[in-house]
C-alpha positions in Angstrom: 97.0 23.5 115.4 100.2 25.4 116.0 98.8 28.8 114.3 96.0 28.9 116.6 98.1 28.6 119.7 100.4 31.7 118.3 97.6 33.5 117.4 96.6 32.7 120.8 99.7 33.4 122.7 100.2 37.0 120.9 96.5 38.5 121.5 96.4 40.6 124.3 93.9 40.0 127.3 91.0 41.4 126.6 88.5 43.2 129.5 85.0 42.9 129.9 84.9 46.1 127.5 86.7 44.7 124.6 89.3 46.5 124.6 92.9 45.5 125.5 94.4 47.3 128.3 97.7 48.8 126.3 94.9 50.3 124.2 92.9 51.8 127.1 96.2 53.3 128.3 97.1 54.8 125.3 93.6 56.2 125.0 93.9 57.8 128.3 97.5 59.1 127.5 96.5 60.6 124.2 93.4 62.0 125.8 95.5 64.1 128.5 97.8 64.9 126.2 95.3 66.4 124.0 93.9 68.2 127.3 97.1 70.0 127.9 97.7 71.0 124.0 93.7 72.4 124.4 94.6 74.1 128.0 98.1 75.4 126.4 96.3 77.0 123.2 93.6 78.3 125.3 95.7 79.7 127.8 97.6 81.4 125.0 94.8 82.8 123.7 93.2 84.2 126.3 96.8 85.9 126.7 96.4 87.2 122.9 93.0 88.7 123.8 94.5 90.8 127.1 97.3 92.1 125.2 95.1 93.0 121.7 93.2 96.4 121.8 89.5 95.9 120.8 88.5 97.9 117.2 87.1 100.5 119.3 90.1 100.9 121.7 92.2 100.9 118.2 90.0 103.7 116.7 90.9 105.7 119.7 94.6 105.2 119.8 94.5 106.3 116.2 92.8 109.6 116.7 95.2 110.3 119.9 97.9 109.9 117.8 96.8 112.0 115.0 96.0 114.6 117.1 99.5 114.0 119.2 100.9 114.4 115.2 99.3 117.7 114.7 99.9 119.3 118.2 103.8 118.8 118.5 105.9 121.0 119.4 108.2 122.0 116.8 111.1 118.9 116.0 113.8 118.8 113.5 113.8 119.2 109.7 115.6 118.8 106.8 117.9 121.3 106.4 118.0 124.7 108.9 115.6 125.4 111.9 112.6 123.3 112.4 109.4 121.7 110.7 106.0 122.0 111.8 103.7 119.8 110.0 99.8 119.4 110.3 99.3 115.4 109.6 95.6 114.3 109.3 96.4 112.1 106.1 93.8 108.7 106.0 91.4 110.5 109.0 88.7 110.1 106.6 87.6 113.7 107.1 85.1 115.0 104.9 83.7 118.9 104.3 82.3 119.1 107.8 85.2 117.6 109.6 87.4 120.4 107.9 85.0 123.5 109.4 86.2 122.1 112.9 89.8 121.4 111.6 90.3 125.4 110.5 88.4 126.7 113.2 91.0 125.1 115.7 94.2 125.3 113.7 95.9 128.3 114.9 99.5 127.2 114.0 102.3 127.8 111.5 103.2 124.9 109.9 105.7 124.4 107.3 103.9 121.4 105.6 100.4 120.2 105.7 98.8 116.3 104.8 95.4 116.4 104.6 95.7 113.1 101.7 93.2 110.2 101.9 90.5 111.8 103.1 87.0 112.3 101.6 86.3 116.0 101.2 85.2 117.1 98.1 85.5 121.0 96.2 83.0 122.6 99.0 85.6 121.6 101.5 88.2 124.1 99.8 87.2 127.1 101.8 88.3 125.6 104.9 91.2 124.5 103.3 92.5 127.7 102.4 91.1 129.0 106.0 93.7 126.5 107.1 96.4 127.3 105.1 96.0 131.4 105.2 97.0 130.4 108.8 100.4 129.1 107.6 102.3 131.6 105.7 105.6 130.0 105.3 103.8 126.6 104.4 106.1 124.9 102.0 104.4 121.8 101.6 100.7 121.0 100.5 99.3 117.5 100.3 95.7 117.1 99.2 96.5 113.8 97.3 93.5 110.9 96.9 90.3 113.0 98.2 87.4 114.0 96.0 88.6 117.7 94.7 87.2 118.7 91.3 87.5 121.6 89.2 84.4 123.4 91.0 87.4 124.6 93.9 90.1 124.8 91.1 89.9 128.7 91.3 90.0 129.0 94.9 92.5 126.8 95.4 94.5 128.8 93.4 94.1 131.7 96.4 97.0 129.4 98.0 99.1 131.0 96.2 98.3 134.7 97.3 99.1 133.9 100.9 101.6 131.2 101.4 104.5 132.5 99.1 107.2 130.3 100.6 105.1 126.8 99.2 107.4 124.6 96.9 104.8 121.5 96.5 100.9 121.2 96.0 100.6 117.3 95.7 96.5 116.9 93.8 96.8 113.8 91.9 94.2 111.2 92.1 91.6 114.2 92.6 89.1 114.6 89.8 90.8 117.5 88.4 90.4 118.5 84.4 93.7 119.9 82.5 92.0 123.0 82.6 91.7 123.4 86.3 95.1 122.1 86.7 96.1 124.6 84.0 94.2 127.6 86.0 96.2 126.3 89.3 99.2 126.9 87.5 98.8 130.4 86.1 97.6 131.1 89.5 100.8 130.0 90.9 103.0 131.6 88.6 100.7 135.4 88.9 100.7 135.2 92.3 104.2 133.4 93.7 107.2 135.7 93.7 109.9 135.2 90.8 113.6 133.8 92.6 
């Protein structure tokens, strides 16, 4: 019948493998486009890898940055004059690293930031040594460490050596109320009245 002729006229020619020539061309075009996309993606990935430092390189960059921050020449601070800052925040410092820092530190800092590290009350003696070298110290940041009551009295000694101190940040440590009161009493006893 007539419907058989219509279906024969619309049916594409088949090759020996059973595929229509248009389908084969479409498959080749799709495959080529896919290869181009893959090639483009792989080039982008290798380009990103070329510009993304390895974890070891990033760690070394962080260490250099921290060293350079602590060795900078004086910079403008708020208000008058220059401000010297020793910033070892987030340096993963433990009690042992504080010993080396106390030996190497020879400058008169206005601000010392040792926050967000891992040292305990055993490191308070080294913190005191660092602060003694900075009689004009105004800000001491020790928050978010593992300091406890054992070092509170010794920490109060800072006020004997740093009469210009205005701020001591101690939150997120293991001090009890009694230890905090002892440090406040030491500050009241040692700091000059204005």
